[in-house]
N, C-alpha and C positions, 0 to 999 in steps of 0.2 A: 434555983441554983442549977447550972448545967451539969449534966452528968458526963464526965470524961471517961471514955472507954479505956480499959486497961489493955495494953497490947499483949497479945498472946505470942509466945515463942513459935517460930515456924517448926513444923514437924520435920524430923530428919528425912533426908532424901534416901530413897532406896539405893541399894548397892549398885544396881545396874545404871542408874542415873549418874552416880558418882564416877563410875568407870568411864562413861561416855564423856563427862565433863573433863576428867583428867586426860583422856585420850585426845579430845579436841584442843585443850591447852598445850599438850605436848606437841601435837602436829603444828600448831601455830608457832610455837617456839622453834621447832626444827626448821620450818620453812623460812622464818625470819633469819635465823642463824646462817642457813645455807645461802640465802640471798646476800647477806652481808659478806660472807666469804667469797662468793662469786664476784661481787663488785670490787672487793679488795684485790683479787687476783687479776682483774681486767682493768683496773683503774689507770694504768700507765700504758695502755695500748690504744692506738689510733689506726684508722684505715686511711691509706693514701694511694694516689696514683703516681707511680714512679716510673721512670724510663729505665728499662733493662739495658745496660750497656753491652751485654753479650748478644742478645737477640735483636736489639735495637727497636723494640716496640714497648708500648706502655703496658704496665702490669698493675693490677689491683692488689695491693699488699697490706698486711696488718703489721704494724711496726711497734716494737716495745720501746718505750721512752725511758731515759734516765730520770728517776724521780727528782733529782736535785737540779739538773740543768735543763731537762726537757728535750735533750738532743736524742735523736734516734740511735739505738744501740744494737738492735737485733731485728731481723725479719722473722715473724712467727708463721705467716701464711703468705703465699704468692699464687696468683691466678695462673701463672705460666707453668707451674709444676703440678705433677700428678703423683700422689695425692698432694693437695695444696699445703698441708701442714708439714710435709717432709722437705724442709728447706735445707738442701745440701750444697747449694752454690756458695760462691765467695761473698755474696751480699755486697757486691761493689756498687749496687744501686744506691746504697746509703751514703756512700762517699764518692760522688762523681768527681772526675778529674777537673781541676780548676783550669780555666782558660788562661792562656798566657797573653798578657797585654803588653806588647812590645811598643816601646816609644820610638818614634822616628829618630834615626841617627844613633841608635844604641847598638 
């Protein structure tokens, strides 16, 4: 008959090992939560090259999008401004004027 060994309970961990384990788990949870918050805050932002109608040159801009329609609603950064996050212009690059298509004889 085979002898089946009886499992022995693990000895308890010392306090310093428990503190390290809880600290590591807390750090992992904090980093995960912070990453999720950052992604949610930046989920509706995209970088685009838009033509500045005031300076008449291209600008590298970060645009906030409407979450329901996907249309650009706000410029959050612009490469033509210093500092780039201080967007104080009229943001007319988001809504360029439409060209008029006149029909002959009209």
